[in-house]
Structures are given as C-alpha cells and as structure tokens.
N, C-alpha and C positions, 0 to 999 in steps of 0.2 A: 504494499499498501503505498503511494505517495505520500501522504502525510504522517509524520514522524510521531504527533502526539496521540493518534489514536494508542499509542501505546499505554495511555492515563486512562483512556475509559473500555477499551476492547481488545485487549492483548494477545487473549488467547486464540483471537479470532481465525480460520486457517486460512482466509486471503491473504493475510501479515505475512506469509511463507511464499516463498517463488516456489513451487512444487517441480522437481528434477526431469517429469518426464519432458518432453517436446511440447506435447501438445496437453491443454489444461483447459480448467475453467478458472472461469478469471472473475476481476473487477475492474480492469484495467481500461481503459479509453485514450482516445489519439484519432482527434480526425483524418488524419493520413494515413497512418500505418495501423489502427486498429480502432475502425468505426465500428457503431450499433449494430448487432444484425439485421434490424427491424429499420426502416425506412423513417424515424421517427425522431424527432428535433427536439431535443433539450435547450429550453432556456439557459443560455450563459449567463453566471455569475457573476458582474462587471465587479463587484466590490472585492473578490480576491485580488490581490496585487500582481501574482504572476501566471501566466501560461499553463504553466504545469498543476499551477493549484486549482485553474479552471475547469482543465480538462479530466483531474481528478474526483474533482466535485461532482462531474457529470457522470462519470463511470460508478461512483458508490451511491448515486442516487439509482441510474439503472439497473444497479446490481440488487439494492433494495425492493427497487417495483418488479424485480422479474426476468429484466432481459437478461436472457440466455447467452452472454457473451463469453468466446471461445477463444485464447491466445496461445501463441509459440513461446519460447526459449527469449529468440533472437529479437524478437518485437519488444517482449516485455523489458528486455537487459536496456534496450533504446529507452525506452521510455523511464525506468531508473534510471536512467545515468541523463538527464534534461535538468536544468536547473532546478531547485528544492524551492516549496512552497516559501514565501514566508514566514517570519515569527507572526506577523499578522495575520497572515493566512492561517495557521496553525492553529490560533485562537476562535478566529474565525468559523471554522470548522467543528470545533468543540461545542460552542454557542451555537450553533445553525443545529448541529443534531443531534446533543445530550443538554443542553440549557446550560443557562448560567451560574448556578450552584456547584456542575461539572468542570466550567470553566473556572471559578474561583479554586476549586480543588488543585486541577492543574496547573495554578497557579503558586498556591500556596508550596505545593511539592516541588516544585521546579524553585522556588525560593530557597527551599529548604536544602536543595542540592547546589548552592551558591551559584545562579545562574545569576547574571547582572540585570542586578532590580530595575533598574532606570528602563531597560531596555522591556521587562518584562511585564513592568505595571504600564508602559504606553501602550502593549499591544493588549494588554487586558482592558484597558480603558477605551480602547479605539472601539471595543466589541461589546460595550458595556449594552448597547442599542440593539444588537443583533437579537432578532427573535429565534425562535425556534419555528422549524418547519415541521407542516405533517410530511412524512417521509414516503407514509403507503398510501398517500391520495392519487389516482390516475397510476394505477400499476398495469403491468403488462396484461391486455388480452387475450385468454386465451379459451374463448369462446367456443370454437375450433374444435377442443374436447368434448364438449360435451356429447356430440355427434359423430364422434371418432371411433367408427370402426375396426375394433381391436384385432388383429389376425390372432394374436397368442389366447384371445377369448374364445376364438373360434376352436383354436388346435387343442384346448384345454388341455396345458402340461400338465404334470404331477407338479405340487406345492408339498413341501414339508414342515408346519407349524413347528417350532423350536418351543419348548417351555421348559425351562428349568423350575423347578418348584421343592421348597421345606416348610413341614409342619402348616400347609392355610388350604387341606382340602376342602374346607367350607366356602374361604373364594374361587378356588380352583372349579366346583363344580359350576358359579356362573360361567366361567371361562368356556368350560364344555358346554354349555346349555348355547352361549353368544355361535360357540365355532355350531352346533349341530344345524341355526337356522343359518348358516353361510349362502348365497346364491351360487357360488363357488364349487363344482362338487368332486371334483378331482383334485383333493389332498388329503394327507394323511397327516397323525401329527404323534410328537415323537415327544415324549416327555422324560426328563431325566429327573428321577424322583430321590432327594437327599432327606426325605421326612425321619424320622426318628423310629417313628412306629408305622413302618411300609406297608398301606393297605394296598395291594393289587388288587383287590373284588374291586374299590372304588370306581374301577375304569370301565367293567365291564358293563357297567350301566346305561352307558352311553352311546347311540349309533352312529359312531366315528371309528375311522380308521385307527387306532391309535396301539404305538409301542409304547410299552412304560419301563423304562430303565431304573433298575434301583443304583444308585450309586449312593454308596457308603460315606466317602469323602464329602465333606460338605464345602466342596470350590464351583465357585459361580461359572469362573472361564474355561473349567476341565469340562461341567457339564455340559456347556455351550457347544464345545469342541467336539465331546463323544455323540452328541447329536448331529452335527453336522457331518464326522463319517461314518455314521450309521445310516446316513439318509439317501435315498436312492435319486433324489428329486435334484432337478436342475434348477429350482428354484427354493431358498430357504428363508422362511419367514418365520423371525426372531418375534417373541411373543411372551411377555410375563403374565406370574399367576394371579396377581390381584388388578385386574384390567378388565374394563366392557368396551365391547365393539360392536357395531351396527354391520346388517346382512351382509350388505356388500361389499365390505374391509377386505376382504382377499381379491375382489373382481376386481376393487378399486387401487391395491397395490399393481397388480398387474397390468392394467390398461395404462397405468401413468407408466411403468418401462418400456409399454410399447409406445406408446403416443411420444416419448420424448428419446427413444430410442438409450436410453440410461443402463448403468448397469445396478443401479440402489435406489431403490425409491425408500426416501425414509419418512414415515408415517409421523405425523403429528402426534403430540401428546398432551391433554389437557389433566394439570394435575387438580386435585381436590382441595389439596393445602399448596402452600409456597406462594412463588412467584405469581403476577399477575401472566396471562394469555398472552404471547407478545400477540402484537398487531401482523406482525410478515408470517404468522398460520394461517391468513386468511388469501394466499393466494401461492402459486407456483415459482419457484426459484433456484437456484443451486441453492441444497444445502450444506449448511454449514454447521451441523453437527449430525452424531450417529445414534440414534436410540435405541438398543439392542431389544427392549421391549415392544419396539412398533416400528420395522424395518424388514423389506424384502429384498433379498441380495440374491444375485444369479451366484452360480454355482463356482464357473470359470473366475471369477472374484479371490477366492480363498485360493485357486490354483493358481493365481497370478502374485498377491500378499503375501498367501498364508493364512492360517485361523487365527485366534484371538490368542493376544500375549497372557500368559500363564503367570507373569511376573505382578499380573492384577487379584491372582486369588488371593480374597479376604481382604482386600483394600476398594478401591476407587479407581473408576476411569478408563476402565478397559474395553467400552464402547467409545468414548471419545481416543482413544490411541487408534484405535481401529479405522473411523472417521478420518483423521487427520491423515495415516497411513494410506488410505485408498485418495483420498488429493493429492498427496505430493508425486501417486504412482500417477496420475492423470484418467483415472477411473470417473465417472459423473454420475454424481446423488444429485435425486430430484426431492426439493422440502414438498413434499405431497398433503396439501390441504382438506383431498376426500377421503383418505386415510387415516383415523384419526381415532385415537381411544380414547378412554375417560380411565387416568393410571389413579386408584386409588389412594394407594401410597400406607397401607394399612399399618398399625403401628406394632404388630408381632409378624414370626416368621421372615424370611427370606434374609434379605445381605442383613437383616436388624442381626439376628441371630449369629451371624460366622462373620461378621466384619462392620467397616464401615458406613453407613448409609448417606455421609455426605463429605466430601473429602477437606471442609473446611471447619467443619464442627467436631472435633473427637468426642469422645465417649469422657474421659477421663482429664480431669483438670493439665497435671503434667503429662498428658500424651502428646508425641509430638503432632505440630500444625503445619502445615497441613499434614495428610495423611501422606506416607511418601512416596507412596506411587504417583500421587499428584506431580510431585517434585520432579517424578524419575519422567513422566511425559513430556512436560515442559521444556526441560533439560533435554531432551533427547530431540527433541523436532523444531523448538524454537531459537533465535539467536539470543545472546544474555540480555538485551535489554527488555526483550518484552517475557522472557521466563519470568524475569525478576519481579517485572510490575504485574503477571499476572499475579504470580505470589503474594505483593506486597497490596493489591488491590483484593484477595479473597480473603486475605484476614484484616483488613480493617471493615469490611463488609460482612465481616460474621460473627461479631459480637452481639448478635442477636439470635432468639431462635429463629430455626427455622419458616417457622410459618410465619412471621413476622418482615420476612425480609423484601416482600415486595411492598413494603411501607415506606415513603421515601422520608418521614419523619425517625423513624426508627434508626434509619440507617444513616441519619446525621449524628446518632447518638452511637452510633457504631461507633462510626470512624473518633469520635470522641474517647469511647472507652478504650480504642487501641492505643490511645497517649498513655494513658493513666493505668494501663496492662503491661506497657512495652516491654520492661525488664521479663515479666514473663512470658510474651509471646517471642522474644528474643529467641529465648533459651529453647520454646517449643520447637520455633521453627529450624534453630540448629540443630534439633536431635533428629528431626525429620532430613535434613540435608545430610546429616551421617545415614542415613540408611537410606537414602535414594541415590547416592552413590554408590554405596554396596551393589545396588540392585544395576545401576549403571556399569560397576568396572565385571558384574557377572556377565551384560549382556541379556537381550531378551532372549523369551523363551516361547517362540513362536513356533506352530507344529505346522507342519505342511501336508495337503492330502497328497 
C-alpha cells in the first residue's frame, strides 16, 4: 500500500504486502500502468498534494467498493517506486477513512516516536476539517450474479463439509439440521469429533452422509487437516460447530466460486457478540480474511500451498495464516456476502476448552500477550514496521472485554489502560515474543496432500 500511515490503523491487512506470485489480487491503481478493470471513473481527490496519493486513494476506494483489480509484480514495483505521499497526504488518508480520533491517535504515536513535532502538528492541523467519508456507498454492481447460470451447479460436484467439534452436541444438532435442508444435495459431512464422551450414535439420526472420525487429541488444526486428507471431494467447505446457515448456503458458495473463477469463496460470519458487522460484508470484493468456520476451498489450493500450519494448535489465527499464505501465492479469494453464517460463539466447548478464544485476551493475568502464535504469524509474513504496529494496536485495544470491543467509548478507555498497565503489558509481550521466536526457529508445520 502506498500510504505508509495505514500501519497505524490496518497494519495486518493482507494488501499491505506485495505477493511473491507474479500475478495477484491488488489494491493498486495507476491510470497508465494499472487502470480499473471496469469503465468507471472515480473523482480525483485534489486535496491530496501528490499524484501518488491521488492514485493510491482511488485504488483504496476501488478495492473497498468491490472493483476486482489484479496486477503483476513489475507494474506494482513501478508504482511503489514513485514519489511517496506527503506528510499532509498521509494524515488526510487517515482522517478521510478512519476519522479524526484515529488521526489524533496517529499524531500521539508519532510524537512519542520523536518525529519532528512542528511538521507533524502542521500536517495534523491542516486536516482537522477533513470529513470522514462513507467508503461503501456506490459499490460495484454485480447484479449479473443473480441470473448467472453456473456450470458447477449443473455439474453438481461433490462437496465435503468439514466440521471439527468438541463437547458441543447440543449445538451440533442444529448444524446438522441446517445441513439437511440444503438445496445442494451432492455433499458429505466429515466431522472430526474430539469430545471427551464420544457419541457415535448421535450421527445416525440425521439424513446425511456423515463420516464421524473420533480424534482423541484435542487439536483443532490437526482435526481439519485430517478431514481434508479423508475427503474425496474437489471442493472442501469448512464449517464450525456453533453456527447456523440458510438452505442455499452451499449453493451460494459454489456459485460464487464459479462466477468469479476464484479459488476460495470466503463466506461472511455474523457474530452474535463482539464487534459490529462490517459494512463491507454487504458486497463482493477481494477477501482480506479467511474464516475457517465458513469458507469453500478448491482441493487444488491445498496441493499448491499445503494444509493448515500445525504451529497454531491450541493457539490462535491458524486461519489468518492460511489466508495470507493463499494471498501471497496469488490465489483468488472472494468475500462472499451471499454465503453467510450466524456464529453463535457459545461460551462452552470448542477452542475455549483447548486453547485461546481471542489472540489478544489471554485467560491468565501474567500469560503471554498476545498469544505467541499471533506474533509468529505477523513476524513470518509482515515487515517489521507492520508486524510491530499490528501487535501494538492489538494490545492497546484489548484491555476491555470482547463483547465491548465494538464500542468506541470503551476503546478509548482501553488505550488509557494500556498506559497504566504498561509494565505488565511489556512483560507479557516479552514472554510472547520469546515463545514466538522459538516457533519461528522451529519452522512451520505445514503438511502436504
């Protein structure tokens, strides 16, 4: 990304990193080298001082509105080597898309980093009147999707729905009932059951083709990998045991994969607790996350980049690692608003029993913060200035409960608490960093088909 200040607001965004594949999904724009894929004209924001900022602004808007830009390494390298946005442009970018409170937080962080206070304050003050815009009005029109006659739907290939579960039969029953109602009929269900009192009879009451595998080890990513290896299907649909879906859920995943000729259909998850539902969940766009509780993946993806990294067992963000690995290898992943699930995030069973539910909210006071696998992920894929900012931002915003994280007033309290708790947070971070470095030294544990 051309704007360097995105490291203060969205440092772990996939599209801050240039993939190693020659051709890849992109947020870059240049009228000469990399125009928009559709004949659409975006108004140039002439309040930016530099041409690079004006073009990067159009690219950022286009990406968020669902214009599917693809690029290659040579073109992006030309764009990256152009003169950088000015300091005023950087502050304008933050004010325009995140608002004045984020602009102020950015200023404070930079002043504490011993930047020139006169230049910083001047650039900040210049943008005090910059209004935050609605980034998601006038999104790209994909109305042709509605009437698209998908060949894959006609062909009805086999889909494997993969569900790891642990002590959640009460919720798993609703999952199975939802699957019974699916309009897509050619699918099987592979359940990797890690429950302490494994109940094989439970699965026999459903009118589904279910393969229940009893796994004694309580290891989430091992469970998913084992299911992939057991499956005979070319399409693997990952699902969680505390979710609800509509009858056309599988069909919408398949249709989207076919319509966009994509490798991954990244379904959206509507959580009943936690953060607000993002506005960008309402339209198609390049995916910037992989949710292992709602994603359809072509089998060939695992043949190209490997299975899930077992370094994340009993920790967090194994799906985040797989998502960015797919991105940097040039695979196409579409955020799919039509394949949605309601994620109940129940308080018992599942990951809550075998590890950490949230990467920045450990269960014990002096436990490593964040969970070591979070640092392992960020250090593995992001340059230092991005991974450190991702860690700092996550820690600063995690000093309130998970259910309150969407409330901006509580987030301000969390930032204040970070200052008060600095000695403790520093110790927690150092513990996590030491454990993450051990993981990095050991290397990944990625299995291959």
